[in-house]
C-alpha atoms as an extended CHARMM CRD file, in Angstrom:
* protein
*
       196  EXT
         1         1  MET       CA            119.1660000000     -171.9460000000     -162.4110000000  PROA      1               0.0000000000
         2         2  THR       CA            115.5180000000     -172.2170000000     -163.1440000000  PROA      2               0.0000000000
         3         3  GLY       CA            113.7440000000     -169.8880000000     -161.0750000000  PROA      3               0.0000000000
         4         4  THR       CA            112.1790000000     -172.8740000000     -159.5270000000  PROA      4               0.0000000000
         5         5  THR       CA            114.4000000000     -173.4250000000     -156.1960000000  PROA      5               0.0000000000
         6         6  THR       CA            114.5980000000     -171.5710000000     -153.3820000000  PROA      6               0.0000000000
         7         7  PHE       CA            117.2140000000     -171.3480000000     -150.5800000000  PROA      7               0.0000000000
         8         8  ASP       CA            117.5010000000     -168.9810000000     -148.0480000000  PROA      8               0.0000000000
         9         9  LEU       CA            120.2150000000     -166.7910000000     -147.8740000000  PROA      9               0.0000000000
        10        10  GLY       CA            120.2820000000     -166.2490000000     -144.2980000000  PROA      10              0.0000000000
        11        11  PRO       CA            123.3140000000     -168.8160000000     -143.3420000000  PROA      11              0.0000000000
        12        12  GLN       CA            125.5420000000     -167.6910000000     -145.9090000000  PROA      12              0.0000000000
        13        13  ALA       CA            124.4330000000     -164.0930000000     -144.7340000000  PROA      13              0.0000000000
        14        14  ALA       CA            125.9400000000     -165.2620000000     -140.9800000000  PROA      14              0.0000000000
        15        15  VAL       CA            128.7340000000     -167.2340000000     -141.9060000000  PROA      15              0.0000000000
        16        16  VAL       CA            130.0880000000     -163.5130000000     -143.6470000000  PROA      16              0.0000000000
        17        17  ALA       CA            128.6630000000     -161.3940000000     -140.6990000000  PROA      17              0.0000000000
        18        18  ARG       CA            131.1460000000     -163.8640000000     -138.5290000000  PROA      18              0.0000000000
        19        19  LEU       CA            133.3690000000     -163.5460000000     -140.7970000000  PROA      19              0.0000000000
        20        20  VAL       CA            133.7020000000     -159.3840000000     -140.4590000000  PROA      20              0.0000000000
        21        21  SER       CA            133.8260000000     -159.8630000000     -136.8280000000  PROA      21              0.0000000000
        22        22  GLY       CA            137.2720000000     -161.8040000000     -137.0530000000  PROA      22              0.0000000000
        23        23  VAL       CA            138.7790000000     -158.4620000000     -138.9900000000  PROA      23              0.0000000000
        24        24  PRO       CA            141.1500000000     -157.1450000000     -137.0580000000  PROA      24              0.0000000000
        25        25  ASP       CA            141.7870000000     -152.8290000000     -137.3300000000  PROA      25              0.0000000000
        26        26  ALA       CA            145.4300000000     -153.7700000000     -138.1640000000  PROA      26              0.0000000000
        27        27  GLY       CA            144.1550000000     -156.1160000000     -141.1100000000  PROA      27              0.0000000000
        28        28  LEU       CA            142.1740000000     -153.1350000000     -143.3810000000  PROA      28              0.0000000000
        29        29  ALA       CA            145.0040000000     -152.8600000000     -145.3140000000  PROA      29              0.0000000000
        30        30  GLY       CA            146.4360000000     -156.6050000000     -146.1510000000  PROA      30              0.0000000000
        31        31  PRO       CA            146.0210000000     -157.8250000000     -149.7070000000  PROA      31              0.0000000000
        32        32  THR       CA            143.1730000000     -160.3840000000     -150.7490000000  PROA      32              0.0000000000
        33        33  PRO       CA            142.4330000000     -162.7110000000     -153.6280000000  PROA      33              0.0000000000
        34        34  CYS       CA            140.6960000000     -159.4130000000     -155.5350000000  PROA      34              0.0000000000
        35        35  PRO       CA            144.1960000000     -158.0460000000     -156.6730000000  PROA      35              0.0000000000
        36        36  ALA       CA            142.5380000000     -154.4170000000     -156.7170000000  PROA      36              0.0000000000
        37        37  TYR       CA            140.9170000000     -154.7530000000     -153.1380000000  PROA      37              0.0000000000
        38        38  ALA       CA            142.3270000000     -154.8310000000     -149.8950000000  PROA      38              0.0000000000
        39        39  VAL       CA            140.9200000000     -155.9600000000     -147.0830000000  PROA      39              0.0000000000
        40        40  GLY       CA            138.5800000000     -152.7340000000     -145.7690000000  PROA      40              0.0000000000
        41        41  ASP       CA            138.1270000000     -152.2790000000     -150.1640000000  PROA      41              0.0000000000
        42        42  LEU       CA            136.4410000000     -155.9830000000     -149.7670000000  PROA      42              0.0000000000
        43        43  LEU       CA            134.3750000000     -155.0660000000     -146.9660000000  PROA      43              0.0000000000
        44        44  GLY       CA            132.9590000000     -151.7490000000     -148.5740000000  PROA      44              0.0000000000
        45        45  HSD       CA            132.2400000000     -154.1580000000     -151.7210000000  PROA      45              0.0000000000
        46        46  LEU       CA            129.9000000000     -156.0290000000     -149.1620000000  PROA      46              0.0000000000
        47        47  ALA       CA            129.0330000000     -153.3860000000     -148.0180000000  PROA      47              0.0000000000
        48        48  GLY       CA            127.3990000000     -151.9190000000     -150.9900000000  PROA      48              0.0000000000
        49        49  LEU       CA            126.6190000000     -155.0410000000     -152.5920000000  PROA      49              0.0000000000
        50        50  ALA       CA            124.4280000000     -156.2120000000     -149.9290000000  PROA      50              0.0000000000
        51        51  VAL       CA            122.5890000000     -153.0240000000     -149.8840000000  PROA      51              0.0000000000
        52        52  ALA       CA            121.7830000000     -153.3660000000     -153.3070000000  PROA      52              0.0000000000
        53        53  PHE       CA            120.7710000000     -156.8150000000     -153.5080000000  PROA      53              0.0000000000
        54        54  ARG       CA            118.6190000000     -156.5820000000     -150.8310000000  PROA      54              0.0000000000
        55        55  ASP       CA            116.7860000000     -153.7080000000     -152.8430000000  PROA      55              0.0000000000
        56        56  ALA       CA            116.9140000000     -156.0270000000     -155.6610000000  PROA      56              0.0000000000
        57        57  ALA       CA            114.8540000000     -158.1720000000     -153.8200000000  PROA      57              0.0000000000
        58        58  ARG       CA            112.6260000000     -155.4180000000     -152.9880000000  PROA      58              0.0000000000
        59        59  LYS       CA            112.5840000000     -154.5370000000     -156.1900000000  PROA      59              0.0000000000
        60        60  ASP       CA            113.2710000000     -150.9530000000     -154.6430000000  PROA      60              0.0000000000
        61        61  LEU       CA            115.2540000000     -149.7990000000     -157.9230000000  PROA      61              0.0000000000
        62        62  GLY       CA            117.6080000000     -146.9950000000     -157.6640000000  PROA      62              0.0000000000
        63        63  PRO       CA            120.7830000000     -145.7580000000     -157.0950000000  PROA      63              0.0000000000
        64        64  THR       CA            121.9810000000     -148.8830000000     -154.8570000000  PROA      64              0.0000000000
        65        65  THR       CA            121.3060000000     -151.0710000000     -157.8290000000  PROA      65              0.0000000000
        66        66  ASP       CA            121.7210000000     -149.0120000000     -161.1050000000  PROA      66              0.0000000000
        67        67  THR       CA            125.3990000000     -148.1550000000     -160.2810000000  PROA      67              0.0000000000
        68        68  PRO       CA            127.8390000000     -150.9500000000     -161.9020000000  PROA      68              0.0000000000
        69        69  PRO       CA            130.1110000000     -152.4330000000     -159.4260000000  PROA      69              0.0000000000
        70        70  GLY       CA            133.3670000000     -151.1300000000     -160.7850000000  PROA      70              0.0000000000
        71        71  THR       CA            132.0000000000     -147.4370000000     -161.3950000000  PROA      71              0.0000000000
        72        72  ALA       CA            133.4950000000     -146.1800000000     -158.0010000000  PROA      72              0.0000000000
        73        73  ALA       CA            136.3730000000     -147.9320000000     -155.2960000000  PROA      73              0.0000000000
        74        74  PRO       CA            134.4990000000     -149.3170000000     -152.8670000000  PROA      74              0.0000000000
        75        75  ARG       CA            134.0460000000     -146.8540000000     -149.3290000000  PROA      75              0.0000000000
        76        76  LEU       CA            133.9940000000     -148.4150000000     -145.7720000000  PROA      76              0.0000000000
        77        77  PRO       CA            131.1860000000     -147.1950000000     -143.7490000000  PROA      77              0.0000000000
        78        78  ALA       CA            133.1140000000     -146.0000000000     -140.4500000000  PROA      78              0.0000000000
        79        79  ASP       CA            130.7230000000     -147.7760000000     -138.4790000000  PROA      79              0.0000000000
        80        80  TRP       CA            130.7710000000     -151.2380000000     -140.5070000000  PROA      80              0.0000000000
        81        81  ARG       CA            131.3070000000     -153.2930000000     -137.4940000000  PROA      81              0.0000000000
        82        82  GLU       CA            127.7820000000     -152.6050000000     -136.4220000000  PROA      82              0.0000000000
        83        83  ARG       CA            126.7780000000     -151.8430000000     -140.3490000000  PROA      83              0.0000000000
        84        84  LEU       CA            128.0740000000     -154.8030000000     -142.0750000000  PROA      84              0.0000000000
        85        85  PRO       CA            126.2120000000     -157.7860000000     -140.0160000000  PROA      85              0.0000000000
        86        86  LYS       CA            122.5440000000     -155.6270000000     -139.9380000000  PROA      86              0.0000000000
        87        87  VAL       CA            122.4790000000     -155.0260000000     -143.9160000000  PROA      87              0.0000000000
        88        88  LEU       CA            123.6700000000     -158.8700000000     -144.3670000000  PROA      88              0.0000000000
        89        89  ASP       CA            120.7100000000     -159.7180000000     -142.1700000000  PROA      89              0.0000000000
        90        90  ASP       CA            118.4610000000     -157.8280000000     -144.3580000000  PROA      90              0.0000000000
        91        91  LEU       CA            119.8620000000     -159.1050000000     -147.1440000000  PROA      91              0.0000000000
        92        92  ALA       CA            118.6000000000     -162.3960000000     -146.0560000000  PROA      92              0.0000000000
        93        93  GLY       CA            115.7030000000     -161.6680000000     -144.9230000000  PROA      93              0.0000000000
        94        94  ALA       CA            114.4630000000     -159.5600000000     -148.3260000000  PROA      94              0.0000000000
        95        95  TRP       CA            115.4990000000     -162.3780000000     -150.2260000000  PROA      95              0.0000000000
        96        96  ARG       CA            112.9800000000     -165.0420000000     -148.0390000000  PROA      96              0.0000000000
        97        97  ASP       CA            109.8230000000     -163.1920000000     -149.7190000000  PROA      97              0.0000000000
        98        98  PRO       CA            108.4100000000     -165.4500000000     -152.3470000000  PROA      98              0.0000000000
        99        99  ALA       CA            107.7030000000     -162.5030000000     -154.4700000000  PROA      99              0.0000000000
       100       100  ALA       CA            111.7730000000     -161.5760000000     -154.7060000000  PROA      100             0.0000000000
       101       101  TRP       CA            112.6570000000     -164.4590000000     -157.0280000000  PROA      101             0.0000000000
       102       102  THR       CA            109.4740000000     -164.1040000000     -159.5300000000  PROA      102             0.0000000000
       103       103  GLY       CA            109.5170000000     -161.4110000000     -162.3540000000  PROA      103             0.0000000000
       104       104  MET       CA            112.3420000000     -159.2680000000     -162.9610000000  PROA      104             0.0000000000
       105       105  THR       CA            114.7690000000     -157.4770000000     -160.6830000000  PROA      105             0.0000000000
       106       106  ARG       CA            117.9050000000     -155.3920000000     -161.6300000000  PROA      106             0.0000000000
       107       107  ALA       CA            122.0210000000     -155.1470000000     -159.4800000000  PROA      107             0.0000000000
       108       108  GLY       CA            124.4050000000     -153.2300000000     -160.6510000000  PROA      108             0.0000000000
       109       109  GLY       CA            122.6250000000     -151.8130000000     -163.2640000000  PROA      109             0.0000000000
       110       110  VAL       CA            121.9200000000     -155.0750000000     -165.1970000000  PROA      110             0.0000000000
       111       111  ASP       CA            118.1080000000     -156.8310000000     -165.4530000000  PROA      111             0.0000000000
       112       112  LEU       CA            117.5710000000     -159.9850000000     -164.6030000000  PROA      112             0.0000000000
       113       113  PRO       CA            115.2180000000     -162.1710000000     -163.6370000000  PROA      113             0.0000000000
       114       114  GLY       CA            114.3800000000     -162.2620000000     -159.5260000000  PROA      114             0.0000000000
       115       115  ALA       CA            116.0800000000     -166.0860000000     -159.5030000000  PROA      115             0.0000000000
       116       116  VAL       CA            119.1130000000     -165.2850000000     -161.4660000000  PROA      116             0.0000000000
       117       117  ALA       CA            119.4240000000     -162.0840000000     -159.0350000000  PROA      117             0.0000000000
       118       118  ALA       CA            119.4000000000     -164.4510000000     -155.8930000000  PROA      118             0.0000000000
       119       119  ALA       CA            121.9630000000     -166.8210000000     -157.5570000000  PROA      119             0.0000000000
       120       120  VAL       CA            124.4570000000     -164.3160000000     -158.0450000000  PROA      120             0.0000000000
       121       121  ALA       CA            123.4930000000     -162.7510000000     -154.8620000000  PROA      121             0.0000000000
       122       122  ALA       CA            124.5850000000     -166.1390000000     -153.3420000000  PROA      122             0.0000000000
       123       123  ASP       CA            127.6100000000     -166.7270000000     -155.3260000000  PROA      123             0.0000000000
       124       124  GLU       CA            128.5940000000     -162.7590000000     -154.2730000000  PROA      124             0.0000000000
       125       125  LEU       CA            128.4790000000     -164.0050000000     -150.1160000000  PROA      125             0.0000000000
       126       126  VAL       CA            130.3500000000     -167.2810000000     -151.3710000000  PROA      126             0.0000000000
       127       127  VAL       CA            133.0930000000     -166.1510000000     -153.0600000000  PROA      127             0.0000000000
       128       128  HSD       CA            133.7700000000     -162.8680000000     -151.0900000000  PROA      128             0.0000000000
       129       129  GLY       CA            133.4220000000     -164.8440000000     -148.2270000000  PROA      129             0.0000000000
       130       130  TRP       CA            136.2160000000     -166.9120000000     -149.2800000000  PROA      130             0.0000000000
       131       131  ASP       CA            138.4390000000     -163.6580000000     -150.2430000000  PROA      131             0.0000000000
       132       132  LEU       CA            138.0060000000     -162.4410000000     -146.5140000000  PROA      132             0.0000000000
       133       133  ALA       CA            138.6480000000     -165.6760000000     -144.9120000000  PROA      133             0.0000000000
       134       134  ARG       CA            142.0150000000     -166.5600000000     -147.1180000000  PROA      134             0.0000000000
       135       135  ALA       CA            142.8670000000     -162.5310000000     -146.5990000000  PROA      135             0.0000000000
       136       136  THR       CA            142.2040000000     -162.9090000000     -142.5660000000  PROA      136             0.0000000000
       137       137  GLY       CA            143.1400000000     -166.1540000000     -141.8230000000  PROA      137             0.0000000000
       138       138  GLN       CA            139.9700000000     -167.5790000000     -140.8380000000  PROA      138             0.0000000000
       139       139  GLU       CA            138.3470000000     -170.9580000000     -140.9740000000  PROA      139             0.0000000000
       140       140  TYR       CA            135.5430000000     -170.9090000000     -143.6950000000  PROA      140             0.0000000000
       141       141  ALA       CA            132.7110000000     -173.1930000000     -144.2990000000  PROA      141             0.0000000000
       142       142  PRO       CA            130.1400000000     -172.0300000000     -146.4690000000  PROA      142             0.0000000000
       143       143  ASP       CA            126.5860000000     -172.6780000000     -146.5370000000  PROA      143             0.0000000000
       144       144  ALA       CA            126.2930000000     -175.8270000000     -148.7860000000  PROA      144             0.0000000000
       145       145  ALA       CA            122.3120000000     -174.1400000000     -150.5440000000  PROA      145             0.0000000000
       146       146  ALA       CA            124.2260000000     -170.7900000000     -150.9960000000  PROA      146             0.0000000000
       147       147  LEU       CA            127.6900000000     -172.6400000000     -152.7790000000  PROA      147             0.0000000000
       148       148  ARG       CA            125.2060000000     -175.1640000000     -155.3430000000  PROA      148             0.0000000000
       149       149  ALA       CA            123.5380000000     -172.0090000000     -156.0710000000  PROA      149             0.0000000000
       150       150  SER       CA            127.2470000000     -170.1160000000     -156.6260000000  PROA      150             0.0000000000
       151       151  HSD       CA            128.5620000000     -172.7500000000     -158.1320000000  PROA      151             0.0000000000
       152       152  GLY       CA            125.3880000000     -173.3800000000     -160.5460000000  PROA      152             0.0000000000
       153       153  PHE       CA            125.6510000000     -169.5750000000     -161.6830000000  PROA      153             0.0000000000
       154       154  LEU       CA            129.7040000000     -169.8110000000     -162.1350000000  PROA      154             0.0000000000
       155       155  LEU       CA            129.4690000000     -173.0600000000     -164.3100000000  PROA      155             0.0000000000
       156       156  ALA       CA            126.8600000000     -171.9650000000     -166.6160000000  PROA      156             0.0000000000
       157       157  ALA       CA            128.4140000000     -168.2870000000     -167.0660000000  PROA      157             0.0000000000
       158       158  ALA       CA            132.0820000000     -169.9950000000     -167.6260000000  PROA      158             0.0000000000
       159       159  GLU       CA            130.3020000000     -172.5920000000     -170.1940000000  PROA      159             0.0000000000
       160       160  GLN       CA            128.2350000000     -169.8780000000     -172.1760000000  PROA      160             0.0000000000
       161       161  ALA       CA            131.4490000000     -168.1530000000     -172.6050000000  PROA      161             0.0000000000
       162       162  GLY       CA            133.0430000000     -171.0050000000     -174.0750000000  PROA      162             0.0000000000
       163       163  ASP       CA            136.0940000000     -169.8560000000     -173.9420000000  PROA      163             0.0000000000
       164       164  GLY       CA            138.3440000000     -170.4140000000     -170.5650000000  PROA      164             0.0000000000
       165       165  GLY       CA            136.8650000000     -166.7160000000     -169.4740000000  PROA      165             0.0000000000
       166       166  GLY       CA            133.9080000000     -166.4950000000     -166.3370000000  PROA      166             0.0000000000
       167       167  VAL       CA            132.1730000000     -163.7950000000     -164.7760000000  PROA      167             0.0000000000
       168       168  PHE       CA            135.1270000000     -162.2630000000     -162.4250000000  PROA      168             0.0000000000
       169       169  GLY       CA            138.1970000000     -163.2480000000     -165.3400000000  PROA      169             0.0000000000
       170       170  ARG       CA            139.7950000000     -166.3390000000     -166.7230000000  PROA      170             0.0000000000
       171       171  VAL       CA            139.1550000000     -169.3120000000     -165.0770000000  PROA      171             0.0000000000
       172       172  VAL       CA            141.3520000000     -171.2580000000     -163.2770000000  PROA      172             0.0000000000
       173       173  PRO       CA            142.1480000000     -175.3320000000     -163.8650000000  PROA      173             0.0000000000
       174       174  VAL       CA            140.4960000000     -177.0240000000     -160.5880000000  PROA      174             0.0000000000
       175       175  PRO       CA            140.4560000000     -181.0560000000     -160.6290000000  PROA      175             0.0000000000
       176       176  ASP       CA            137.4860000000     -182.0840000000     -160.9770000000  PROA      176             0.0000000000
       177       177  GLU       CA            137.5060000000     -184.1370000000     -157.7640000000  PROA      177             0.0000000000
       178       178  ALA       CA            137.9740000000     -181.1700000000     -155.9320000000  PROA      178             0.0000000000
       179       179  PRO       CA            135.8190000000     -180.3610000000     -153.0530000000  PROA      179             0.0000000000
       180       180  LEU       CA            133.0190000000     -177.9730000000     -154.3450000000  PROA      180             0.0000000000
       181       181  LEU       CA            134.1400000000     -174.7010000000     -152.8700000000  PROA      181             0.0000000000
       182       182  ASP       CA            137.4020000000     -175.0210000000     -154.5230000000  PROA      182             0.0000000000
       183       183  ARG       CA            136.3540000000     -175.7550000000     -157.7300000000  PROA      183             0.0000000000
       184       184  THR       CA            133.7600000000     -172.7650000000     -157.1610000000  PROA      184             0.0000000000
       185       185  VAL       CA            136.8810000000     -170.8980000000     -156.6090000000  PROA      185             0.0000000000
       186       186  GLY       CA            138.1640000000     -171.4650000000     -159.6950000000  PROA      186             0.0000000000
       187       187  LEU       CA            135.1820000000     -170.5360000000     -161.9240000000  PROA      187             0.0000000000
       188       188  SER       CA            135.3780000000     -166.7550000000     -160.2730000000  PROA      188             0.0000000000
       189       189  GLY       CA            138.4480000000     -166.6220000000     -161.3940000000  PROA      189             0.0000000000
       190       190  ARG       CA            140.4650000000     -167.2350000000     -158.4970000000  PROA      190             0.0000000000
       191       191  ASP       CA            143.6090000000     -169.7920000000     -157.3910000000  PROA      191             0.0000000000
       192       192  PRO       CA            141.8080000000     -171.9300000000     -154.4230000000  PROA      192             0.0000000000
       193       193  ARG       CA            145.7810000000     -171.9100000000     -153.0750000000  PROA      193             0.0000000000
       194       194  TRP       CA            145.9810000000     -168.3810000000     -152.7840000000  PROA      194             0.0000000000
       195       195  THR       CA            147.4160000000     -167.0920000000     -149.4680000000  PROA      195             0.0000000000
       196       196  PRO       CA            148.4120000000     -163.9490000000     -148.4290000000  PROA      196             0.0000000000
């Protein structure tokens, strides 16, 4: 991502918020495409990353932006049904500020250009939205702009690795003619055919 193209994270944040509202309480212990995360863990991770990328957009650097994602198990807030849609909306609002896309920021303890951080945020929302939809049996149609940003980010990372690896694990081969979502999921190290 060059930093010259911006997009609105709001539509994808709204897609994820809709998925969150469709999670039954009884499904929190169910498996997800992330082997280390049950559904409740995935929701906790989404809550944490939404705050981290909101603060990265605001350049409000500190504990929320400095902590690498794997250092602690995700905690699902007790009020997750109310909190998650709000922090997702806050995340989208923060990235509507043109200043968020300029200069440097930090997320997950990594310093990176604002435009790259936006692509990573889009990737997190797109891929974890897919994870959540698959894990809970919900329909999923990600926002087109966020999907393109996610695919571009993951493709660049895989090409840079050059060894079949990607940001989140080994790339799962997907046919070139497959839908963009399936190709993106494969680049994230997930099998697009995954079911619980």
